C-alpha positions in Angstrom: -17.1 18.5 2.2 -13.7 18.2 0.5 -10.4 17.3 2.1 -8.0 20.2 2.8 -4.8 19.7 0.8 -2.5 20.2 3.8 -4.4 17.8 6.0 -4.7 15.2 3.3 -1.0 15.4 2.5 -0.2 14.8 6.2 -2.6 11.9 6.4 -1.3 10.4 3.2 2.3 10.6 4.4 1.4 9.2 7.8 -0.7 6.4 6.4 1.8 5.6 3.7 4.5 5.0 6.4 2.2 2.9 8.4 0.9 0.6 5.6 4.2 0.5 3.8 5.9 -0.7 7.0 3.1 -3.1 7.9 3.2 -4.7 4.4 7.0 -5.0 4.4 7.1 -6.5 7.9 4.2 -8.9 7.1 6.1 -10.1 4.0 9.3 -10.5 5.9 7.7 -12.5 8.7 5.3 -14.6 6.7 7.8 -15.5 3.9 10.8 -15.5 6.3 12.4 -13.1 3.8 15.7 -11.3 4.1 14.7 -7.6 4.1 17.6 -6.7 1.9 16.7 -9.3 -0.7 12.9 -8.5 -0.4 13.5 -4.9 -1.5 16.0 -6.0 -4.2 13.2 -8.2 -5.5 10.9 -5.2 -5.6 13.4 -3.2 -7.6 13.7 -6.2 -10.0 10.4 -5.2 -11.4 12.1 -2.2 -13.0 15.7 -3.4 -13.2 15.3 -7.1 -14.0 16.4 -9.9 -11.8 20.1 -10.1 -12.5 20.6 -6.3 -12.3 18.6 -6.0 -9.1 20.1 -8.8 -7.2 23.6 -7.8 -8.3 23.0 -4.1 -7.6 23.8 -4.1 -3.9 22.7 -1.2 -1.7 21.5 0.8 -4.7 18.9 -1.7 -5.8 17.9 -2.2 -2.2 17.2 1.5 -1.8 15.4 1.7 -5.1 13.2 -1.2 -3.9 12.5 0.7 -0.7 11.6 3.8 -2.8 9.3 1.8 -5.1 7.6 0.0 -2.2 6.7 3.2 -0.3 5.9 5.0 -3.6 3.3 2.3 -4.4 1.9 2.5 -0.9 1.6 6.3 -1.3 -0.3 5.8 -4.6 -2.8 3.4 -3.0 -3.2 5.7 -0.1 -3.7 8.7 -2.3 -6.3 6.8 -4.4 -8.2 6.0 -1.2 -8.3 9.7 -0.3 -9.8 10.5 -3.7 -12.3 7.7 -3.4 -13.2 8.6 0.2 -14.1 12.1 -0.8 -16.3 10.9 -3.7 -18.0 7.7 -2.4 -20.0 8.4 0.7 -20.5 4.6 1.3 -16.8 4.3 2.3 -17.2 6.6 5.3 -19.9 4.5 6.8 -18.5 1.1 5.9 -14.8 1.4 6.7 -14.4 -2.3 7.6 -16.0 -3.6 4.5 -14.3 -0.9 2.4 -10.9 -1.9 3.8 -11.4 -5.6 3.1 -12.5 -4.8 -0.5 -9.8 -2.3 -1.0 -7.1 -4.8 0.1 -8.5 -7.4 -2.4 -8.6 -4.8 -5.2 -4.9 -3.9 -4.4 -3.9 -7.6 -4.6 -5.8 -8.0 -8.0 -4.3 -4.9 -9.6 -0.8 -5.6 -8.3 -0.7 -9.2 -9.2 -2.8 -9.3 -12.4 -1.6 -6.0 -13.9 1.4 -4.4 -12.3 3.5 -7.6 -11.9 2.6 -8.7 -15.4 3.8 -5.4 -16.9 7.0 -5.5 -14.8 10.3 -7.3 -15.5 9.5 -9.9 -12.8 9.0 -13.2 -14.4 6.2 -14.4 -12.2 4.2 -17.5 -12.9 0.7 -17.7 -11.5 1.2 -18.7 -7.9 -0.6 -21.7 -6.2 -3.8 -20.9 -4.5 -2.1 -21.0 -1.0 0.2 -18.2 -2.1 -2.7 -16.2 -3.5 -4.5 -16.5 -0.2 -1.5 -15.5 1.8 -0.6 -12.6 -0.4 -4.2 -11.3 -0.5 -4.5 -11.7 3.2 -1.4 -9.6 3.8 -2.6 -6.8 1.6 -6.1 -6.8 3.2 -4.8 -6.7 6.8 -1.6 -4.7 6.3 -2.8 -2.2 3.7 -6.5 -2.1 2.9 -7.9 -2.2 6.4 -5.3 0.2 8.0 -6.0 2.7 5.2 -9.7 2.5 5.7 -9.6 2.5 9.5 -7.2 5.4 9.6 -9.5 7.4 7.3 -11.4 8.5 10.4 -8.5 11.0 10.8 -9.6 12.6 7.5 -13.0 13.3 9.0 -11.5 14.9 12.1 -9.2 17.1 10.0 -12.3 18.5 8.2 -14.2 19.6 11.2 -14.3 23.4 11.3 -12.3 24.7 14.2 -14.4 26.4 16.9 -13.7 30.0 17.4 -12.9 30.9 21.0 -15.4 33.4 22.5 
């Protein structure tokens, strides 16, 4: 059974807001980061460090956009996988743990390397912290909220 477009769009939007916010709040709390500077850092991937941190509110808003856009991309990918890989439906906890780790690997080993962020390989402690945030703030919530996809697919019962 495939996901209805309208239902999947709502689920993606809802889940993106949840995981994007959880991820941002976790980073702010764990790293004791200034939210304004955190989102400027995110925009520095496209703008470069000097432009992003000198860009004021504009680079902050661009960082917010990039952050939630990336969350939407990961959420959308999960919907596509959920519809194609039956295993995910029956192993949501494991799927969420694995998905969070995959997100960390792709973001840190590919996306950051291709960005304008000059990031050296972090120490193991930072790797564990970053991966843990993505597992618990992004991967698991996406997987656990996917039960809403199942409910949205159930045929409505006609009233007699």
